[in-house]
N, C-alpha and C positions, 0 to 999 in steps of 0.2 A: 797365831804367829806363823809366818811363812819363812822357811829356810830355802835358800837357793844355792845349789851346788856349784862348784867352781866351773864345771863345763857348761853351765847355763848362763854364766855371768855376761858374756858378750851380748847375747840376745836380750837378756833382761835389762842390761844397761841401756841399750838402744830403745827398747820398748817403753820403759818407765820414763826415761828422760824426754823422749819425743811426746809421749802422751801427756806428761805433766805440763809441758809447755803449751800444748794445744788446749788443755783444760784450764790453764791459768793457775796451776798449782805448782808451787816451788818445792821440790823435793830436796833441794840443796840450800844450805844457809847462804845468805847474801854475803858478798865480800870474801868468799872462801874459794880457793882453787878447786875447780870442778874435778880435776884429775885426782885430787886427794880422796874424793868421795867415790871414785870409780875403781879404786885399787883393792878394797877388801875382798878376801876370797869368798866370803859368805855374807849375804845381805839378809837382815831380818827386819821386817816391817810389822809393826803392831797396829791392829785396827783395820781400817778399810781405806780404799782409794776411790776416786770418782768413777762413775759408771763409764765415762769416756775412755778409761784405761782398758784397752782391748789387747788381745794377743795378736801376733803377726798374721794370723789367718783370718782375723776379723771376727772371731767368736767372742762373745761377751763372757766375762767371768761370772761365776756363780753369784746369784743375787742374795743379799742379806737384808734384814729389816732396816728401814730408814731410807730406802730408795738409793742405796749405794751398793757397791760390789766389792768382793774380795778377789784376790788373784787366785783362781782355782787351777789354772793350767797354764803351762808355758811351752811355747813351740820353739824348739831349738833348731829349726830348719833354715831360718833366715840368716844371712851373713852378719858377722859382728860389725859393730859400729865403733869407730874410733872417735876420740874427742875432736880432732880436726875435721872429720867428716860431719859430725853433728854441728859444729860451728859453721861449716860451709852451708849446710841446709838452712840454718836460721838466718844467714846473711845473703841468701840467694834471691831476695825479693827483686823484682824488676826495677831498674833505675827510674827515677822520676822523669816525667816528660816536661815538667815545668822549667822555665828559664827565668832568671832574675833580670833586673834592669842592667846590672853590670855585665852579665853574660851576653845579653842581647847587644849591648854596645860593642863588645868585642867581636861578636859575629858579624855585625854590620861593618865594622872597620876593616876586618879581614876579608870581607865578602865571602865568608864560608857558609852562608845560609841565605835562602830565599825567604824574605819576610813578607807574609801575606796578611793584609788588614782586611778583615771580613765585615767591617761596618758598612753602612750604606753610604753612597757618595756624598749625600747632603751632610752627613756627620763629619766627614773629613773637611768639607768646605766650611762648616760652621765652627768646628772645634780645633781642627788641625790634624796633622798626620805625622807618622814617624818617617823621617827622611830615609829614602832607600827602600821603602816598602812598596808593595804592589797592592792595589785595591781590587779585591774580588769579593763582592757581597756574598754573604753566607748562602743565600738561596741559589747562587750560581757556582759554588765551589765544586760540587759533584760533577757538573757538566764541564766546567772550565778545565779541570784536571784530566779530562778525557779528550780535549781538543788537540789538534796538531800544533806543533811548535809555532808555526807561522801565524795560524789563526789566533792562538792565545796571545801572541805578542801584539798583533794588530788590534785586538779587542781590549787588552788590559795594559798595554804599554810596557810590558816587561817580559823577560825570558821565562818560558814555561819551565818549572822545575822537573828534572828527570826523577825517576823513581828511586835512584840512589842518592839524590841530593838531600841535604838537610833543609827542612822547611820549618819555619817558626810562624805559627798563626797568632794573630793579635786581634783584639776588638776593643770594646770600651772597658770591660772589667773581667774578662776571662771566661765568660759563659759561652758566648757564640764561638769563640775561637776553639774551645774544647770540643764543640760539636763538629767544627771543621776538621779538627785533628782526627776525630773518629771516622769521618767520611774518607779522608785521605788514607788512613790505615786500611779501611775496607777495600780501597782501590789498589792496594799493594805497596803503598809508600811506606818505607821502613823507618827512615830517620826523621820523624815528625815530632815537633815540640810545641808547647803552648806557653805564650807569654801571659801567665795568669793574671798579672797586675794590669795588663792592658794599657790603654791610653791614659787612664787616671794615674796609674803608677808612673808612667813615662813623664807626664807633665809635672808631677810632684818632684821627681828627681831633677828634671831639667831646670826647674825654677830655683833649686837649691845649688845648682852648679854655676 
């Protein structure tokens, strides 16, 4: 059994909560206020915790039989973690770059984004295209985005997006457009998105409207 003194609680709370989330282990009962479990002056844990539970210096805890570890040392040098701070960490995942049909319709209507269809020209002629989009085949995207504004407009019939502009890439089903997004990101474009549903999704919604 491990007893943690009061002055070690902030560090322990941070370490155990973060490590348990990373290891997929729930140290707190579901549907219970987390703060209730962070208030006791002394924590006692019976048994062992996963090997992934490391202290703040990265040193693994002492090994025990069965391929697991017990908490053998606690480093009290790291800053304490509050519940709001922990929640911010777990909700700080980067926003999705995908856009839905409804979002794309709004962007087109407000002209707030440059929509680039990266399918081949024959695909647009045979199957159709999204009104207001510019056709730049995937194999030309990297070069096209490095052209001058006039040359881009002359070759592709639309305004070249600036690096601060919102660009939405589209294709047939979201695979090529994701590759185009990666190319644009590598060239320094910051506000790039992918219409993951592509032409297939567009046609399906348009037919129902």
